[in-house]
C-alpha positions in Angstrom: 32.1 -4.5 -24.3 29.6 -2.2 -26.0 31.6 -1.8 -29.3 30.1 1.4 -30.6 30.5 3.4 -27.3 34.0 1.8 -27.1 34.9 3.5 -30.5 33.4 6.6 -29.2 35.4 7.1 -26.2 38.4 5.9 -28.3 37.8 8.7 -30.7 37.3 11.2 -28.1 40.5 10.2 -26.4 42.5 10.3 -29.7 40.8 13.4 -30.9 41.8 15.2 -27.7 45.4 13.9 -27.8 44.7 12.3 -24.3 44.7 8.5 -25.0 45.9 6.3 -22.2 44.4 3.1 -21.0 40.6 2.9 -21.6 39.9 -0.1 -19.5 40.1 -0.1 -15.6 41.2 -3.8 -15.7 44.2 -3.6 -18.2 47.0 -5.6 -16.8 49.7 -3.2 -17.7 49.1 0.2 -19.0 51.9 2.2 -20.7 53.4 4.9 -18.5 52.1 8.4 -19.4 53.8 11.7 -18.5 52.6 13.5 -15.4 50.0 16.0 -16.1 49.2 19.2 -14.1 46.0 20.1 -12.5 45.3 22.7 -15.0 45.9 20.2 -17.9 43.2 17.9 -16.3 40.8 20.8 -15.9 41.3 21.7 -19.5 40.8 18.1 -20.5 37.4 18.0 -18.6 36.3 20.9 -20.5 37.4 19.6 -23.8 35.7 16.1 -23.3 32.4 18.2 -22.3 32.5 20.4 -25.4 32.5 17.2 -27.4 30.2 14.6 -25.8 28.0 16.7 -23.4 24.2 16.6 -24.6 24.2 20.5 -24.5 27.7 21.1 -25.7 26.7 23.9 -27.9 25.4 26.0 -25.0 28.8 26.0 -23.1 30.3 29.6 -23.8 33.8 30.0 -25.3 34.6 32.0 -22.1 34.1 29.2 -19.8 37.4 28.8 -17.8 37.6 25.4 -16.0 40.9 26.5 -14.2 38.9 28.7 -11.8 37.2 25.6 -10.4 38.6 23.5 -7.5 38.5 20.0 -9.2 36.7 18.1 -12.0 33.5 17.6 -10.1 33.1 21.4 -9.5 33.7 21.9 -13.2 30.8 19.4 -14.0 28.6 21.0 -11.5 29.3 24.4 -13.3 28.5 23.1 -16.6 25.0 22.1 -15.6 23.8 25.6 -16.0 24.0 25.5 -19.8 21.4 22.7 -20.2 18.6 24.5 -21.4 16.1 22.2 -23.1 13.1 23.2 -25.2 10.0 23.5 -23.2 11.8 24.0 -19.8 12.6 27.5 -18.4 15.5 26.3 -16.2 18.6 24.1 -16.9 17.6 20.6 -16.6 20.8 19.0 -15.9 21.2 18.2 -12.1 23.7 15.2 -12.5 26.9 15.7 -14.4 29.6 14.9 -11.9 33.2 13.5 -11.4 34.5 11.0 -8.9 38.1 9.8 -8.2 38.8 6.5 -9.8 38.8 4.9 -6.4 35.6 6.2 -5.2 33.8 5.2 -8.4 35.2 1.6 -8.1 33.6 1.4 -4.6 30.3 2.9 -5.7 29.9 1.0 -8.8 30.8 -2.4 -7.3 28.2 -1.9 -4.4 30.8 -1.7 -1.7 30.1 0.9 1.0 31.8 2.0 4.1 29.3 3.5 6.5 26.6 2.4 8.9 24.4 1.1 6.2 21.4 3.1 7.7 19.1 5.5 5.7 16.8 7.9 7.4 13.9 10.2 6.5 11.4 12.5 8.3 7.9 11.1 8.5 6.8 14.4 9.7 8.6 17.4 11.4 10.5 16.0 14.3 9.6 12.4 13.6 12.8 10.8 12.1 12.4 7.3 10.9 14.7 4.6 9.7 13.7 4.3 6.1 16.2 1.4 5.1 18.9 -0.8 6.4 21.4 -2.9 4.4 21.2 -6.2 6.0 25.2 -7.0 5.9 26.0 -3.5 7.2 26.7 -2.5 10.8 23.1 -1.3 11.2 21.8 -4.5 9.8 23.9 -6.7 11.9 22.8 -4.7 15.0 19.2 -5.8 14.1 17.9 -2.3 13.3 14.7 -2.3 11.1 13.0 0.1 8.6 10.2 2.0 10.6 12.2 2.6 13.9 12.0 6.2 15.2 15.2 7.8 16.0 14.7 9.9 19.3 18.3 10.8 20.0 21.5 11.0 18.2 24.8 11.3 20.2 22.7 12.2 23.3 20.8 15.1 21.5 17.0 14.8 21.3 17.0 17.8 18.9 15.7 15.7 15.9 14.4 18.4 13.6 14.6 19.3 10.0 16.3 22.5 10.9 19.0 20.2 12.3 19.4 18.1 9.0 23.0 18.9 8.5 23.8 17.6 11.9 21.8 14.4 11.2 23.8 14.0 7.8 27.1 14.2 9.6 26.1 11.8 12.3 24.5 9.2 10.0 26.6 9.3 6.8 29.9 10.9 7.7 31.0 9.8 11.3 33.1 7.0 12.2 30.9 6.1 15.2 27.6 7.5 16.4 25.2 6.6 19.3 21.3 6.3 18.5 18.4 5.9 20.7 15.6 4.0 18.7 12.0 3.7 19.6 10.6 0.4 18.2 6.9 -0.2 17.0 6.1 -1.6 20.4 7.3 1.7 22.0 10.3 0.2 23.7 13.5 2.0 23.2 17.0 0.7 22.6 20.4 2.5 22.6 22.7 1.3 19.9 26.2 2.6 18.9 27.1 2.0 15.3 30.7 2.1 14.0 31.5 2.5 10.4 32.2 -0.6 8.4 32.5 -2.0 5.0 29.8 -4.1 3.4 28.3 -5.1 0.1 24.9 -3.6 -0.7 22.0 -5.8 -1.5 19.9 -4.9 -4.5 16.9 -6.9 -3.5 16.0 -6.1 0.1 12.8 -8.2 0.1 10.7 -10.5 -2.0 7.3 -11.9 -1.0 3.9 -13.3 -2.3 0.5 -12.2 -0.9 -2.9 -13.6 -1.9 -5.5 -11.0 -2.3 -9.1 -12.2 -3.1 -7.5 -15.3 -4.6 -5.1 -13.3 -6.7 -1.4 -13.9 -6.2 0.7 -10.8 -5.9 4.5 -10.8 -6.2 6.3 -8.0 -4.3 9.9 -7.0 -4.7 11.9 -4.3 -2.9 14.6 -3.4 -5.3 17.0 -0.7 -4.2 19.8 -0.2 -6.8 20.8 -1.0 -10.3 24.3 -1.0 -9.4 26.7 -3.5 -7.6 27.8 -7.1 -8.3 25.7 -7.7 -11.4 26.3 -11.5 -11.3 24.7 -11.4 -7.9 22.0 -9.2 -8.9 21.1 -11.2 -11.9 21.2 -14.4 -9.7 18.5 -12.7 -7.5 16.3 -11.8 -10.4 16.3 -15.5 -11.5 15.4 -16.6 -8.0 12.7 -14.2 -7.4 10.9 -14.5 -10.7 11.1 -18.3 -10.7 9.5 -18.0 -7.2 6.7 -15.6 -8.5 6.0 -17.9 -11.5 5.8 -21.0 -9.3 3.3 -19.1 -7.2 1.1 -18.2 -10.2 1.8 -14.6 -9.7 -0.1 -12.2 -12.2 0.4 -9.0 -10.5 3.8 -7.7 -9.7 4.8 -5.0 -7.4 8.2 -3.5 -7.7 9.1 -1.2 -4.9 11.7 1.4 -6.3 10.8 4.2 -3.8 14.6 4.9 -2.8 16.0 3.5 -6.0 18.1 6.2 -7.6 19.2 4.1 -10.6 22.5 2.6 -11.9 23.5 0.5 -14.7 21.5 0.6 -18.0 22.4 -3.1 -18.5 20.8 -4.0 -15.2 17.7 -2.2 -16.3 17.5 -4.1 -19.4 17.8 -7.4 -17.5 15.1 -6.6 -15.1 12.8 -5.1 -18.0 13.2 -8.5 -19.8 12.2 -10.4 -16.5 9.1 -8.3 -16.1 7.8 -7.9 -19.6 5.3 -10.3 -20.9 6.5 -12.7 -23.5 4.3 -11.0 -26.1 6.7 -8.0 -26.3 9.7 -10.3 -27.1 11.7 -8.8 -30.0 9.9 -5.4 -29.6 11.8 -2.0 -29.1 12.7 -1.5 -25.5 14.5 1.9 -25.8 16.6 4.2 -28.0 19.7 6.0 -26.8 20.5 9.2 -28.5 23.7 11.3 -28.4 24.3 14.9 -29.5 24.3 15.9 -33.1 28.1 15.2 -33.4 27.7 11.5 -32.9 24.5 10.4 -34.5 26.2 7.2 -35.7 26.4 6.0 -32.1 22.6 6.2 -31.4 21.5 2.7 -30.4 18.2 0.6 -30.2 17.6 -2.1 -27.7 15.0 -4.8 -28.1 13.2 -6.9 -25.5 14.6 -10.5 -25.1 12.2 -12.1 -22.7 13.8 -13.7 -19.7 12.4 -16.1 -17.0 9.1 -18.0 -16.7 7.0 -15.2 -15.5 4.2 -13.6 -17.6 2.5 -11.2 -15.4 -0.6 -9.4 -16.5 -0.1 -6.1 -14.6 2.9 -4.1 -13.2 2.7 -1.8 -10.2 5.7 0.4 -9.1 5.9 2.1 -5.8 7.8 5.2 -6.4 8.8 8.5 -4.8 10.9 11.6 -5.6 13.8 9.4 -4.8 12.9 7.1 -7.8 15.4 8.2 -10.3 17.2 7.4 -13.6 17.4 3.7 -14.5 14.3 3.3 -12.3 12.3 5.8 -14.4 14.0 4.2 -17.6 12.4 0.8 -16.5 9.1 2.2 -16.1 9.2 4.3 -19.2 10.3 1.3 -21.3 7.5 -0.9 -20.0 4.6 1.4 -20.2 4.0 0.9 -24.0 3.8 -2.9 -23.5 1.9 -3.7 -20.3 -0.6 -2.2 -17.9 1.6 -0.2 -15.5 0.6 1.8 -12.6 2.6 4.1 -10.2 1.7 4.5 -6.5 3.5 6.8 -4.1 3.9 10.2 -2.3 4.6 12.1 -5.6 6.0 12.1 -9.1 9.3 10.3 -9.6 12.6 12.4 -9.7 12.8 13.1 -13.5 16.0 12.1 -15.1 15.6 10.8 -18.8 19.3 11.1 -19.6 22.6 9.2 -18.8 26.2 9.1 -19.1 29.2 6.7 -19.0 32.6 7.2 -17.3 35.4 8.9 -19.1 38.8 8.7 -17.6 40.7 11.9 -17.0 43.8 11.7 -14.7 42.7 10.3 -11.5 39.1 11.0 -12.0 36.1 9.6 -13.9 34.0 12.3 -15.5 30.3 11.9 -16.2 29.0 14.6 -18.6 25.3 13.8 -19.5 25.8 12.3 -22.8 22.7 10.6 -24.0 19.0 10.8 -23.7 16.4 7.9 -23.8 13.2 7.2 -25.2 10.7 4.3 -25.3 9.0 2.5 -28.1 6.5 5.3 -28.5 9.2 8.0 -28.6 8.3 9.1 -25.1 11.1 10.5 -22.9 12.0 14.1 -21.6 10.3 13.6 -18.3 12.6 16.1 -16.5 9.6 16.9 -14.3 9.2 13.1 -13.2 6.8 10.5 -14.2 3.3 11.0 -12.6 1.8 8.6 -10.1 -1.7 7.1 -10.9 -2.5 7.2 -7.2 -1.0 9.4 -4.4 -0.1 7.4 -1.2 2.2 8.2 1.6 5.6 6.6 2.2 4.8 4.5 5.2 7.9 5.2 7.1 6.4 3.8 10.4 6.2 0.3 8.8 8.8 -2.4 7.8 9.1 -3.5 4.3 6.4 -6.0 3.3 4.1 -4.9 6.0 0.6 -5.1 4.2 -0.5 -2.1 6.2 2.2 0.1 5.0 0.5 2.9 3.2 1.8 2.5 -0.4 1.8 -1.2 -0.4 -1.7 -1.4 1.1 -2.9 1.0 -1.6 -1.7 -1.3 -4.4 -3.0 -4.4 -2.7 -6.4 -2.5 -2.4 -6.5 -1.9 -6.0 -5.7 -5.6 -6.8 -8.5 -6.8 -4.4 -11.2 -4.2 -5.2 -10.2 -2.2 -8.2 -9.6 1.0 -6.4 -6.7 2.4 -4.7 -6.7 3.2 -0.9 -7.5 6.7 -0.1 -4.6 8.6 1.0 -4.2 9.0 4.7 -5.1 12.5 6.0 -2.0 13.7 7.6 -2.4 17.4 6.5 -5.8 18.4 7.4 -4.8 21.3 9.5 -2.6 24.1 8.6 -0.1 23.1 11.2 -0.1 19.5 9.7 0.6 20.7 6.3 3.4 22.9 7.6 5.0 19.8 9.3 4.7 17.8 6.2 6.3 20.7 4.1 9.2 20.8 6.7 9.7 17.1 6.5 9.9 17.0 2.8 12.4 19.9 2.8 14.5 18.0 5.3 14.3 14.8 3.4 15.7 16.5 0.2 18.9 17.3 2.3 19.0 13.7 3.6 18.5 12.2 0.2 21.6 14.0 -1.3 23.9 11.3 0.1 22.5 8.9 -2.5 23.5 8.4 -6.0 21.1 9.1 -8.8 22.1 8.3 -12.3 21.7 6.3 -15.5 25.2 4.8 -16.2 26.2 2.8 -19.2 29.1 0.8 -18.0 29.7 -0.4 -21.6 31.0 3.1 -22.4 34.7 2.0 -21.6 
């Protein structure tokens, strides 16, 4: 348990007169009187006015009882997150989940098809990722396959994005027609099923002009942390045994997760010369400066890489960005991908209110050099398309190929020209807009689980 944050939550609970059991795993919690929906909503606002990073901007006239539930209250409070240097509110993330929903999300348990999709261009919908233990994974579906029909409909366009969301993420059963890379087609009907998500989707080693390159596709900083840490140990021992000096971490769809998992991965990736150096600072609002914390690097594993490459996209968020920001002062770090990362230099921890956990943004993070505030994302060093037509680890996949080109020649591969014409540019813009809708299904956040 993180002692300081535990005391912080306890002080919040006591200060608001709402103390019940703080730990989710308490064996027996004292019975508490039933509370009304309005009392819960009032409590949500009271917590936010205390711990929210921008609490001073919440107007006294804000009435939480006019909102449907705690999540809607959290969404409404986001508008008051005005940060110096930014003309629009910066908070896009404060939220609430029922406790049962959060227990599933935080443990890495999902109950859907295990299938992610993105538009490569307008009308060209591709499988972007598959969870190997999910219904889609067991059916043999692979990243890069094109979806040509959904429930018999061949209207696969960005204008139909909401239909696609319902069919892929919210349905109990959906039929798909896939076109494989060899142009053959296959019809597969998927039924919703429960499975455990895999954090590491692939790890491999490539030889480029005599240099050994380690590649890891890392998709989430959440889930069963014991399993995740075991995977880290396995992967980095493999890389060290292969004399890897250049490491590529593919975070293109990683929306974040636990600060603690980020710390562990950072300690595996950083060079041993950084051992003991400042990794990051967490800073709360001006009511709680005594809870600001600093974390130092504690080198883990045998790997001592010379360079780090991160494949990123606008879906790369939160703990993923925290990892990159924390490592940049210590190593040569380069980013490759379609565009800047998402832009979330802040985090939260779960606070129990009734049957919910609420997550008001509660702290900001900075690295050794005091750098943070990347609300507009972290910029890429080289632009490369998301090679949605290729499977993970394919050396011809656009982003990976660009990194391998740099390792071999010192120059990133020139971006593929898919938008030479006005029509091509329009199609790509439509695809990006459609992908924003498809990406809303995925969690983006920096969670410090030590807050309870």
